[in-house]
N, C-alpha and C positions, 0 to 999 in steps of 0.2 A: 504494500500500500504506500503510495506517495502522498506525503503531506507537504503542502506548499507554504506553510507558515510555522513560526517557531512555537514549540511546546515547552513549557516549564515543567521539569521533573524535580520534585522536592522530597526525595526519599528520606532524607535525614531531618526534615522539618526546619531547615535553616531559614527559609523564606517565611514560613508560617510564624516562627518565633520573631524574626526581624520586624514583621508588621504587627506583632502583638496580637495575633489572631486567636480568638477563642471560639469561633463559630464556623460551621460549615453548613451551607455554602456562604461564601463571602466574595464580593467583588472589590477590587481596588483599582481606581482610575488614576493613572500616572501621566503627568504632563511631559512635554518634550525635554524638560530639564531634569526629569527623574523625580519630581516632587509628587507626593500623593495629594490629589486634589479632591478626592471623594472616596468614601468607603461605604459599602452597602452590605448589610447583613440580610441575606435572602431567605432564611428559613421561614417557611409558611407563605412566601410571596410567589406570584407568577414571575418567574425570572425574566422572560421576554419583556413584559409590560414594565416591570420595575426598572430594568436596564434602559429601556427606551426613554422612560421618564427622566432618569438621571442624566442621560446623554443630552436630551432636549434642554434640560435646565442648565447644564454646564456649557452647552454650545453657545447660548446667548451671552453668558457670563464671560467666556473666554474670548468671544468676538469683540465684546466691549473693551477688553483689556488690550487687544491687538490694534483696534481702530480707535484712535483718539479723536473725539468730536468736540471736546471743550474748546471754547473760543471761536466757534464758527457761527 
């Protein structure tokens, strides 16, 4: 099977511990500078809808940070 995207394997739980994770499933949204910008605990949630809502909320926030409109 060919997989065209990176997969994180955390057999020793180093990433789990680095994020201070205590829940499964959990999503971490990381920006291009490697900073965590959002964390979502998904137990009991519809993963797809919850993820889409987080991305929609972050999208407008990140776009405002990229495009400066003050002073116009």
